[in-house]
C-alpha positions as CSV (number, residue, x, y, z in Angstrom):
1,M,38.3,27.4,-23.3
2,L,41.4,25.8,-21.7
3,V,43.8,27.6,-20.1
4,V,47.5,25.9,-19.3
5,D,49.4,27.9,-17.1
6,R,53.1,26.7,-16.2
7,K,53.0,28.0,-12.7
8,K,51.3,26.4,-9.9
9,E,49.2,29.2,-8.9
10,A,48.2,32.7,-11.0
11,G,51.0,35.2,-10.7
12,V,53.5,33.3,-8.0
13,P,56.4,34.0,-8.5
14,V,55.9,37.6,-9.3
15,Q,58.4,38.2,-11.9
16,C,57.4,42.0,-12.5
17,A,58.2,45.8,-11.0
18,E,54.7,46.0,-10.0
19,F,53.7,49.3,-11.8
20,V,50.2,49.2,-13.0
21,P,49.0,52.7,-14.8
22,F,45.6,54.7,-14.4
23,P,43.8,53.2,-17.0
24,V,44.7,49.9,-16.0
25,L,43.5,50.3,-12.7
26,Q,40.4,51.8,-13.8
27,K,39.0,48.7,-15.2
28,Y,40.3,45.9,-13.1
29,G,42.2,47.0,-10.4
30,H,39.2,46.6,-7.5
31,A,39.7,43.7,-6.1
32,A,40.9,43.6,-2.2
33,G,44.4,43.9,-1.4
34,V,45.6,44.7,-5.5
35,V,46.7,48.1,-4.7
36,C,49.7,48.8,-2.3
37,Q,50.6,52.5,-2.9
38,S,49.3,54.6,-5.7
39,V,51.7,57.3,-7.1
40,D,51.0,60.5,-9.1
41,E,54.7,61.2,-11.0
42,M,57.9,59.2,-11.7
43,R,61.2,61.1,-11.1
44,T,63.6,60.1,-13.5
45,H,67.9,60.6,-12.0
46,L,69.7,61.3,-14.7
47,P,74.0,60.6,-14.9
48,D,74.6,64.6,-15.0
49,G,72.7,64.9,-11.6
50,D,69.4,66.1,-13.1
51,I,66.4,64.9,-11.7
52,I,63.4,65.1,-14.0
53,C,59.6,64.8,-12.6
54,T,56.9,63.8,-14.8
55,R,53.3,63.2,-14.2
56,S,52.8,59.1,-14.3
57,R,49.7,57.8,-12.6
58,G,49.0,54.6,-10.9
59,A,49.9,52.3,-8.3
60,V,52.4,49.8,-7.1
61,C,50.6,46.7,-6.8
62,N,51.0,43.1,-5.3
63,R,50.6,41.6,-9.1
64,D,50.3,38.0,-7.4
65,R,46.9,39.4,-6.5
66,F,46.1,41.1,-9.3
67,D,47.4,38.4,-11.5
68,K,44.6,36.0,-9.5
69,Y,41.8,38.2,-9.6
70,L,42.1,38.3,-13.6
71,A,42.1,34.5,-13.5
72,G,39.4,34.8,-11.5
73,L,37.0,36.7,-14.1
74,A,38.4,34.4,-16.9
75,A,37.3,31.3,-15.0
76,G,34.1,33.3,-14.0
77,A,33.7,33.3,-18.0
78,G,34.0,30.1,-18.6
79,A,37.9,29.2,-18.9
80,E,39.0,26.0,-17.4
81,I,42.7,27.1,-16.2
82,I,44.9,24.1,-15.4
83,Y,47.9,24.9,-13.5
84,G,51.5,23.5,-13.3
85,A,51.0,22.3,-16.7
86,S,52.9,23.1,-20.3
87,A,52.4,22.8,-23.8
88,S,55.4,21.0,-25.1
89,R,54.6,20.0,-28.7
90,C,52.3,20.8,-31.4
91,E,51.7,18.8,-34.8
92,D,48.8,19.0,-37.0
93,G,47.4,20.9,-35.0
94,V,47.3,18.6,-31.9
95,V,48.9,20.1,-28.6
96,S,50.7,18.2,-26.6
97,V,49.7,18.9,-22.6
98,N,52.0,17.8,-19.6
99,V,50.6,17.7,-16.2
100,P,52.0,16.0,-13.7
101,G,52.4,12.4,-14.4
102,R,50.7,12.5,-17.7
103,V,50.7,13.7,-21.2
104,W,47.7,14.5,-22.9
105,E,46.5,15.9,-26.2
106,A,44.1,18.5,-27.4
107,K,43.4,20.1,-31.0
108,P,42.5,23.5,-30.3
109,A,40.9,25.7,-32.9
110,V,42.8,28.5,-31.9
111,I,46.0,28.7,-29.6
112,V,46.8,31.6,-27.8
113,G,50.6,32.0,-27.0
114,A,50.2,34.7,-24.0
115,D,53.2,32.4,-22.5
116,G,56.0,35.3,-22.0
117,P,59.4,35.9,-23.7
118,C,60.4,32.5,-23.8
119,S,56.8,31.9,-25.5
120,I,56.8,28.1,-26.9
121,V,53.8,29.1,-29.7
122,R,56.2,31.9,-30.8
123,R,58.6,29.1,-31.8
124,W,55.8,26.9,-32.8
125,M,55.1,29.9,-35.8
126,G,58.6,29.5,-36.8
127,L,59.5,33.3,-34.9
128,R,62.8,33.8,-33.5
129,A,63.4,34.8,-30.1
130,N,62.3,38.6,-29.3
131,N,65.8,40.6,-27.7
132,C,65.8,40.5,-24.5
133,V,67.1,42.3,-21.1
134,R,67.6,40.4,-18.2
135,G,65.9,42.1,-15.2
136,R,66.5,41.2,-11.4
137,Q,64.5,42.7,-8.6
138,H,64.7,42.6,-4.9
139,L,61.8,43.9,-2.3
140,L,64.0,45.6,0.7
141,P,62.9,48.1,3.3
142,L,62.8,51.5,2.8
143,G,64.6,54.0,5.1
144,L,62.6,57.2,4.1
145,R,59.2,57.5,2.8
146,L,58.9,57.6,-1.4
147,R,55.8,59.0,-3.3
148,T,57.0,58.3,-6.6
149,T,58.4,55.8,-8.6
150,E,62.2,56.4,-9.1
151,I,64.4,55.5,-12.3
152,Y,68.2,55.8,-12.5
153,F,70.2,55.9,-15.2
154,S,73.7,55.1,-14.6
155,N,76.8,53.7,-16.9
156,G,76.7,51.6,-14.4
157,I,73.3,50.1,-15.7
158,P,74.2,49.2,-18.9
159,G,71.9,49.5,-21.8
160,G,68.6,49.8,-19.1
161,Y,67.7,51.5,-15.9
162,G,67.7,50.9,-12.2
163,W,63.9,51.4,-10.3
164,V,62.8,51.7,-7.2
165,F,58.9,51.1,-6.8
166,P,57.2,52.2,-3.3
167,K,54.6,49.5,-1.5
168,G,54.8,51.7,1.7
169,E,57.3,50.7,4.1
170,V,59.1,48.7,1.5
171,A,59.9,48.7,-2.5
172,N,60.8,46.8,-5.5
173,V,64.2,47.7,-6.4
174,G,65.5,46.4,-9.9
175,V,67.6,46.9,-12.8
176,G,67.1,45.5,-16.3
177,V,70.8,44.9,-17.9
178,E,71.6,44.0,-21.7
179,P,73.4,41.0,-21.5
180,H,75.9,41.8,-24.0
181,H,77.4,44.3,-21.7
182,G,79.3,41.5,-19.9
183,E,78.0,41.8,-16.4
184,S,75.2,39.7,-14.3
185,S,72.3,41.8,-13.5
186,L,73.4,40.6,-10.0
187,S,75.9,42.1,-9.8
188,V,75.1,45.1,-11.3
189,L,72.0,45.1,-8.4
190,S,74.0,44.8,-5.9
191,R,76.0,47.8,-6.5
192,F,72.7,50.0,-7.3
193,V,71.4,48.6,-3.6
194,E,74.7,50.0,-2.0
195,D,74.7,52.7,-3.5
196,L,71.4,53.7,-2.4
197,Y,71.8,52.0,0.9
198,S,74.7,54.9,1.1
199,Q,71.9,57.5,0.8
200,N,70.0,56.2,3.1
201,I,67.3,55.4,0.8
202,L,67.2,51.9,1.7
203,M,66.9,50.7,5.5
204,D,68.8,47.5,4.8
205,V,70.6,45.6,1.7
206,K,69.3,42.0,2.5
207,P,66.1,41.4,0.4
208,L,62.9,40.4,2.0
209,S,62.2,38.8,-1.3
210,V,64.3,38.0,-4.8
211,T,62.8,37.7,-8.6
212,G,63.9,38.4,-11.9
213,G,63.4,37.1,-15.3
214,L,63.6,38.4,-19.5
215,I,62.3,41.4,-20.3
216,P,61.2,41.4,-24.3
217,V,62.5,44.6,-26.2
218,G,62.9,43.8,-29.8
219,G,59.6,45.5,-30.6
220,P,56.4,44.1,-32.2
221,S,56.5,40.8,-34.2
222,A,53.8,39.2,-36.5
223,V,51.3,37.8,-34.2
224,R,49.0,35.3,-36.4
225,R,50.2,32.2,-38.2
226,D,47.3,29.7,-39.5
227,N,45.2,29.2,-35.9
228,M,48.2,30.5,-34.0
229,I,48.2,34.3,-32.4
230,L,50.5,35.7,-29.8
231,A,49.9,38.4,-27.3
232,G,51.6,40.5,-24.7
233,D,55.6,39.4,-24.2
234,A,54.9,36.6,-26.7
235,A,54.4,39.4,-29.1
236,G,56.8,41.8,-28.1
237,H,54.5,43.9,-27.1
238,C,56.3,45.2,-23.9
239,H,57.5,49.1,-24.4
240,P,61.4,48.6,-25.8
241,V,62.4,51.6,-24.0
242,S,60.9,51.5,-20.7
243,G,60.2,47.7,-20.2
244,A,56.6,48.7,-19.6
245,G,54.2,45.6,-20.3
246,V,51.1,45.2,-18.0
247,A,48.9,47.8,-20.4
248,N,50.0,46.4,-23.6
249,A,49.3,43.2,-22.6
250,I,45.8,43.4,-21.4
251,F,45.0,45.4,-24.2
252,A,46.2,42.7,-26.6
253,G,44.9,40.1,-24.1
254,E,41.4,41.2,-24.4
255,L,41.4,41.4,-28.0
256,A,43.2,38.0,-28.6
257,G,40.3,36.1,-26.3
258,E,37.6,37.6,-28.4
259,A,39.0,37.4,-31.7
260,A,40.1,33.6,-30.7
261,A,36.3,33.0,-29.0
262,R,34.4,34.6,-32.5
263,A,37.3,32.2,-34.4
264,A,36.5,29.0,-32.7
265,A,32.6,29.6,-33.2
266,G,33.0,29.3,-36.6
267,K,34.8,32.6,-37.8
268,M,38.6,31.8,-38.3
269,S,38.9,34.7,-40.8
270,L,38.0,37.1,-37.6
271,L,42.1,36.2,-36.5
272,A,43.1,38.4,-38.9
273,E,41.2,41.4,-37.5
274,Y,43.2,40.6,-34.0
275,D,46.3,41.1,-36.8
276,D,44.8,44.3,-37.4
277,A,44.2,46.1,-34.6
278,C,47.6,45.4,-33.2
279,R,49.1,46.5,-36.2
280,L,46.6,49.9,-35.9
281,F,47.0,50.6,-32.6
282,L,50.3,48.4,-30.8
283,D,53.1,48.1,-33.7
284,P,53.6,52.4,-34.3
285,G,54.3,53.2,-31.1
286,L,56.7,50.2,-30.0
287,K,57.7,50.2,-33.5
288,K,59.0,54.4,-33.0
289,A,60.6,53.0,-29.4
290,A,62.6,50.3,-31.0
291,G,64.1,52.6,-32.6
292,K,64.8,54.9,-30.1
293,R,66.5,52.1,-28.2
294,Q,68.6,51.3,-30.7
295,S,69.1,55.3,-31.1
296,L,70.5,55.1,-27.1
297,S,72.7,51.9,-27.6
298,S,75.7,53.4,-29.1
299,F,75.9,56.2,-26.1
300,W,76.3,53.6,-23.0
301,G,80.2,54.1,-21.9
302,K,79.8,57.4,-22.8
303,G,80.2,60.8,-20.2
304,P,77.6,61.7,-18.1
305,R,76.8,64.6,-20.5
306,Q,76.5,62.5,-23.5
307,L,74.4,60.1,-22.2
308,S,72.1,62.9,-20.1
309,A,71.5,64.5,-23.6
310,A,70.8,61.1,-25.8
311,L,68.4,60.2,-22.7
312,K,66.6,63.1,-23.1
313,K,65.9,62.4,-26.9
314,N,65.0,58.8,-26.2
315,W,63.9,58.3,-23.0
316,I,59.5,58.5,-22.0
317,A,60.2,61.4,-19.6
318,F,60.8,64.3,-22.2
319,E,59.0,65.5,-25.0
320,A,61.5,65.0,-27.4
321,Y,61.2,61.7,-27.0
322,Y,57.5,62.2,-28.8
323,Q,58.9,64.5,-31.5
324,D,60.0,62.8,-34.1
């Protein structure tokens, strides 16, 4: 198995809020230096002033170390990983791979697109780009010790939310913003950071590091065409309401890897089983979430009470989200 990664090293740069849910940690979170801070709860701050606390077990991690650990597992299982390379073209099953200084070709039995929201494999399959929100995140020093993940909703963060995910004395502070609302993610984040600083939640507004990227929120797409399959963000497996993608990406990645290995061994029909598994285990919840996101979309710009009432029906912290 050949893995081509645009990044020069696994997990760098980090483009993630770095919360990993407990079931994933149980299986993959044992490597040294992966877990920064365990958390048991999430607090949701609503526009009308209500704060709702819900159980949400997991940990804020060092995602770069987590990805390096997973890459090491793949290499140990026989995968060859080439960093700083990209697949640029696919014609008649032949893939052109660009590496510094040269281009070479390969004809894989199976192509797995686990290449993010701007997936080139998705384009090869003839699928339209997924709807995305734009995320931006700063690592900032905390002014107080936090023991929960913090979620903030307001009309000042249109189409998304702000987050504070603690990592000991620092925290990932970020926002996700729908582009069509007309304000840049940087300006929204700057305002959010200043507000947190004024409440003494943050010690400083100068970031220790900066990251960002697109978060697919359009819901799941087709995952198979001929010998090509998609997994993770490339397939729209990111949760359309919360933006969470780690657990689904790992689940889909495991299924995709198993299906690809069996298909490459001469049983191409088994790729259909991957398609079926995604439809059965991932699509129902993701399609429901996409509907919830659509229901919420008309309430941005409404008053705090109206927006809060809509969030109580459409955000994952509330029972109403799961009742229809």
